[in-house]
LOLOLUM-895735 format. One record per residue (C-alpha): x, y, z; residue in three letters. Coordinates in pm, whole numbers, plus 50000, padded with zeros to 5 digits. Each point is the difference from the previous one (the first is absolute). Example, Ala and Ser with C-alpha at 12.3 -4.5 7.8 and 13.67 -1.06 7.14 Angstrom:
// residues 2
<fiti <51230, 49550, 50780>, "Ala">,
<fiti <50137, 50344, 49934>, "Ser">,
//
This chain:
// residues 102
<fiti <60176, 34493, 02541>, "Met">,
<fiti <50104, 49839, 50329>, "Gln">,
<fiti <49748, 49719, 49962>, "Gln">,
<fiti <50142, 49903, 49661>, "Glu">,
<fiti <50355, 49997, 50135>, "Leu">,
<fiti <49903, 49782, 50294>, "Ile">,
<fiti <49810, 49753, 49779>, "Trp">,
<fiti <50292, 49995, 49760>, "Gly">,
<fiti <50236, 49924, 50288>, "Tyr">,
<fiti <49781, 49712, 50117>, "Leu">,
<fiti <49991, 49856, 49648>, "Leu">,
<fiti <50379, 50033, 49980>, "Leu">,
<fiti <50030, 49810, 50329>, "Cys">,
<fiti <49769, 49728, 49871>, "Leu">,
<fiti <50204, 49969, 49682>, "Leu">,
<fiti <50332, 49991, 50185>, "Leu">,
<fiti <49870, 49746, 50252>, "Ala">,
<fiti <49885, 49755, 49733>, "Thr">,
<fiti <50288, 50032, 49751>, "Leu">,
<fiti <50236, 49746, 50162>, "Pro">,
<fiti <49730, 49733, 49986>, "Trp">,
<fiti <49865, 50046, 49647>, "Val">,
<fiti <50323, 50020, 49800>, "Thr">,
<fiti <50322, 49801, 49976>, "Asn">,
<fiti <50200, 50313, 49931>, "Arg">,
<fiti <50213, 50137, 50281>, "Leu">,
<fiti <49909, 50369, 50043>, "Phe">,
<fiti <49842, 49984, 49652>, "Leu">,
<fiti <50349, 50000, 49847>, "Ala">,
<fiti <50172, 49662, 50042>, "Ile">,
<fiti <49828, 49697, 49850>, "Lys">,
<fiti <50020, 49694, 50226>, "Leu">,
<fiti <49885, 49652, 49914>, "Thr">,
<fiti <49874, 49942, 50357>, "Arg">,
<fiti <49983, 50233, 50294>, "Lys">,
<fiti <50026, 49845, 50344>, "Ser">,
<fiti <49788, 50112, 50292>, "Phe">,
<fiti <50304, 50169, 50155>, "Val">,
<fiti <50066, 50206, 49686>, "Ile">,
<fiti <49632, 50092, 49974>, "Arg">,
<fiti <49994, 50103, 50367>, "Ser">,
<fiti <50312, 50215, 49967>, "Leu">,
<fiti <49858, 50164, 49689>, "Glu">,
<fiti <49676, 50061, 50191>, "Trp">,
<fiti <50195, 50163, 50287>, "Ala">,
<fiti <50178, 50234, 49758>, "Val">,
<fiti <49667, 50094, 49843>, "Tyr">,
<fiti <49857, 50063, 50349>, "Ala">,
<fiti <50289, 50238, 50070>, "Phe">,
<fiti <49939, 50176, 49666>, "Ile">,
<fiti <49631, 50036, 50087>, "Ala">,
<fiti <50092, 50146, 50340>, "Leu">,
<fiti <50233, 50252, 49835>, "Met">,
<fiti <49727, 50094, 49752>, "Ala">,
<fiti <49759, 50047, 50291>, "Gly">,
<fiti <50243, 50232, 50174>, "Trp">,
<fiti <50042, 50197, 49679>, "Gly">,
<fiti <49625, 50026, 49954>, "Leu">,
<fiti <49954, 50112, 50361>, "Glu">,
<fiti <50267, 50266, 49959>, "Tyr">,
<fiti <49844, 50120, 49675>, "Gln">,
<fiti <49650, 50023, 50151>, "Leu">,
<fiti <50084, 50144, 50343>, "Thr">,
<fiti <50346, 50153, 49969>, "Gly">,
<fiti <50140, 49787, 50284>, "Ser">,
<fiti <50034, 49639, 50110>, "Ile">,
<fiti <49836, 49900, 50328>, "Gln">,
<fiti <50209, 49792, 50235>, "Ser">,
<fiti <49846, 49658, 50061>, "Gln">,
<fiti <50051, 49731, 50260>, "Asp">,
<fiti <50070, 49636, 49925>, "Trp">,
<fiti <49631, 49908, 50004>, "Glu">,
<fiti <49939, 50203, 49685>, "Phe">,
<fiti <50277, 49823, 49811>, "Tyr">,
<fiti <49888, 49654, 50112>, "Val">,
<fiti <49641, 50066, 49893>, "Ser">,
<fiti <50125, 50141, 49668>, "Thr">,
<fiti <50210, 49689, 49945>, "Leu">,
<fiti <49702, 49775, 50070>, "Phe">,
<fiti <49781, 50207, 49767>, "Met">,
<fiti <50261, 49953, 49727>, "Phe">,
<fiti <50006, 49628, 50082>, "Met">,
<fiti <49623, 49976, 49962>, "Ile">,
<fiti <50023, 50181, 49666>, "Met">,
<fiti <50236, 49728, 49875>, "Ser">,
<fiti <49749, 49716, 50050>, "Phe">,
<fiti <49834, 50033, 49656>, "Pro">,
<fiti <50340, 49946, 49838>, "Gly">,
<fiti <50077, 49702, 50221>, "Leu">,
<fiti <49662, 49845, 49924>, "Ile">,
<fiti <50061, 50060, 49628>, "Tyr">,
<fiti <50334, 49818, 50031>, "Leu">,
<fiti <49837, 49702, 50172>, "Met">,
<fiti <49712, 49986, 49750>, "Lys">,
<fiti <50251, 49980, 49714>, "Gln">,
<fiti <50126, 49677, 50147>, "Gly">,
<fiti <50347, 50134, 50066>, "Lys">,
<fiti <50143, 49891, 50329>, "Thr">,
<fiti <50191, 50242, 50217>, "Val">,
<fiti <50344, 49849, 50053>, "Asn">,
<fiti <50125, 50049, 50355>, "Pro">,
<fiti <50360, 50056, 49890>, "Ala">,
//
């Protein structure tokens, strides 16, 4: 049971990390003609926060408590989420869409 939850969480993180790069919808709700790199990055940061909250919820559900972590844990988690977003970024570049800086 725990294995399935953990794999499901990792797949959720992968989905959330790639969403800003593969769609022109803002948070899957607002249709935009073009999304700038800044908008995509802010959307990515919100999704990273949602993934962190889901991880805390999963940890509490599995163990009954939330371990306190130092800053190193959060930095490595952020970089892991960043690495998970690369397939979406590569997909965006392969489509021939340029990432507007502003």
